[in-house]
C-alpha positions in Angstrom: -5.3 -18.8 15.4 -5.4 -16.0 12.9 -8.7 -14.7 11.6 -9.4 -12.4 8.6 -12.0 -9.8 9.1 -13.0 -6.3 7.7 -11.0 -3.4 9.0 -12.5 -1.6 12.0 -12.1 2.1 13.1 -10.0 1.1 16.1 -7.4 -0.7 13.9 -5.8 2.5 12.8 -2.8 2.4 15.2 -2.0 -1.2 14.2 -2.1 -0.2 10.5 0.4 2.6 11.2 2.6 0.2 13.1 2.5 -2.5 10.4 3.2 0.0 7.7 6.3 1.2 9.6 7.5 -2.3 10.5 7.4 -3.4 6.8 8.3 0.0 5.2 11.9 -0.7 4.2 11.4 -2.8 1.0 9.4 -5.2 3.2 11.7 -4.9 6.2 11.5 -2.8 9.4 11.8 0.9 8.8 11.6 2.1 12.4 15.2 3.3 12.3 14.6 5.4 9.2 11.8 7.7 10.4 11.5 10.3 13.1 7.7 10.2 12.6 6.5 6.6 12.7 3.2 7.5 11.0 4.6 8.6 7.7 4.3 5.3 5.9 0.8 4.7 7.1 -0.3 8.1 6.1 0.4 7.1 2.5 0.0 3.4 2.1 -2.6 2.1 4.5 -4.6 4.4 6.8 -6.3 6.5 4.0 -7.8 3.3 2.6 -9.2 2.3 6.0 -10.6 5.7 6.5 -12.0 6.4 3.0 -12.8 2.9 1.7 -13.2 0.5 4.6 -15.3 -1.8 2.5 -12.2 -2.7 0.5 -9.9 -3.3 3.4 -9.2 -6.5 5.4 -7.0 -7.3 8.4 -5.5 -10.5 9.8 -5.7 -10.7 13.5 -4.1 -13.2 16.0 -4.0 -13.3 19.8 -1.5 -10.4 19.7 -3.8 -8.1 17.7 -3.9 -7.0 14.1 -0.7 -8.4 12.4 -1.4 -7.8 8.7 -3.6 -6.0 6.3 -4.7 -5.8 2.7 -6.1 -2.4 1.6 -7.1 -1.0 -1.7 -9.7 0.5 -4.0 -11.6 -0.7 -7.0 -11.3 2.6 -8.8 -7.8 4.0 -8.6 -8.5 7.4 -10.3 -11.6 8.1 -8.3 -9.6 7.2 -5.1 -6.7 9.5 -6.1 -9.2 12.3 -6.6 -10.8 11.7 -3.2 -7.4 11.7 -1.5 -6.8 15.2 -3.0 -10.1 16.4 -1.6 -10.3 14.7 1.8 -6.9 13.3 2.9 -3.9 15.2 1.7 -5.0 18.7 2.7 -5.0 17.9 6.4 -1.6 16.3 6.2 -0.2 19.1 4.1 -1.1 21.4 7.0 1.0 19.2 9.3 4.0 18.5 7.1 5.7 21.2 5.2 7.1 20.7 1.7 10.8 20.0 2.0 13.3 22.3 0.4 16.8 22.0 -0.8 18.5 19.2 -2.7 16.3 16.1 -2.8 19.5 14.0 -2.7 20.0 15.2 0.9 16.5 14.5 2.1 15.9 12.0 4.8 13.0 9.5 4.8 10.6 11.8 6.5 11.3 14.6 4.0 10.8 12.2 1.1 7.4 11.1 2.4 6.4 14.7 3.1 7.1 15.4 -0.5 4.9 12.5 -1.5 2.1 14.0 0.6 2.4 17.3 -1.3 3.0 15.7 -4.6 1.4 12.2 -4.5 2.6 9.5 -6.9 -0.1 8.8 -9.4 -0.3 5.4 -11.1 0.7 5.4 -14.8 -2.2 5.7 -17.2 -1.2 2.6 -19.1 -1.4 0.6 -15.9 -4.7 2.0 -14.7 -6.4 1.7 -18.0 -5.9 -2.1 -18.0 -5.9 -2.7 -14.3 -8.2 0.0 -12.6 -8.1 -1.4 -9.1 -5.1 -1.5 -6.8 -4.1 -2.8 -3.4 -1.4 -2.8 -0.8 -0.6 -5.7 1.6 1.8 -6.2 4.5 2.2 -8.8 7.2 4.3 -8.7 10.4 7.0 -11.4 10.6 5.1 -13.3 13.2 2.4 -14.3 10.7 4.5 -14.6 7.6 5.2 -17.9 5.9 1.8 -19.4 7.0 -0.2 -18.8 3.9 -2.0 -15.7 5.3 -0.8 -13.4 2.5 -2.4 -15.7 0.0 -5.6 -16.0 2.1 -5.9 -12.2 2.4 -5.3 -11.8 -1.4 -7.8 -14.5 -2.3 -10.4 -12.9 -0.1 -9.8 -9.5 -1.6 -9.8 -10.7 -5.2 -13.1 -12.7 -4.6 -14.8 -9.5 -3.3 -13.4 -7.5 -6.3 -14.7 -10.1 -8.8 -18.1 -10.0 -7.2 -18.0 -6.2 -7.7 -17.3 -6.7 -11.4 -13.7 -5.7 -11.3 -11.6 -6.9 -14.3 -8.1 -6.1 -13.2 -5.9 -5.0 -10.3 -2.4 -3.7 -10.0 0.2 -3.4 -7.3 3.4 -1.3 -7.1 6.5 -2.9 -5.5 9.8 -1.4 -4.5 12.5 -2.7 -6.8 14.5 -3.8 -3.8 11.7 -5.9 -2.3 12.7 -9.3 -3.8 10.5 -11.3 -1.5 7.5 -9.1 -2.4 8.2 -9.5 -6.1 8.4 -13.3 -5.8 5.1 -13.3 -3.9 3.1 -11.4 -6.5 4.6 -13.2 -9.4 3.9 -16.6 -7.9 0.2 -15.6 -7.6 -0.2 -14.6 -11.2 0.7 -10.9 -11.2 2.9 -9.9 -14.2 5.3 -7.1 -14.6 3.8 -4.2 -16.6 6.6 -1.6 -16.8 10.4 -2.0 -16.3 11.7 -0.8 -13.0 13.7 2.0 -14.7 10.6 3.5 -16.4 10.4 7.2 -15.5 9.1 8.9 -13.4 9.2 6.0 -10.9 12.7 4.5 -11.1 12.4 2.4 -8.0 8.9 1.1 -8.7 7.8 -2.1 -10.4 4.2 -2.2 -11.5 2.5 -5.6 -11.7 -1.0 -6.5 -12.9 -3.5 -9.3 -12.4 -6.4 -10.0 -14.8 -9.5 -11.3 -13.1 
């Protein structure tokens, strides 16, 4: 049986593990990274640390196997990351040098820590909240993604939120199908600079 519950402080290691296991356009990224915490540093753990009230996990007998994390105010959260999250990581990971075409996965994520990707203004103005969601294979295909999303959206509506956006890697076809099937619509083309590999989707409450 899988239960959905609020994130807890001791879920951090599982969030890092899930982020890595789903970090290659939805597939396992273990083979890509020397540091297995890089994906979680960016896409899951800061939400659990700084905004636990907008984070949920799905837990089965094997432990936490999925999460949905986000924020109701993207710009405020980006500012808080600059103050409270990125400085500590910048002290741990140096800014990569040389030709970016030759960077490995760790170096690309280290660059993102020093120069975080900010959501486009056109997206945030219409859809000020945003979220990230990932599930391990063992709980996929059982409706749990939809259950997590419905729970998160219900809480966001109760807080007065009018719109939420997600960003999806252009190569993550399964992820794109999931979001579109649940009413999210594409907002910018995948070739839109400065995010050539990102597709932005929005949902109106």
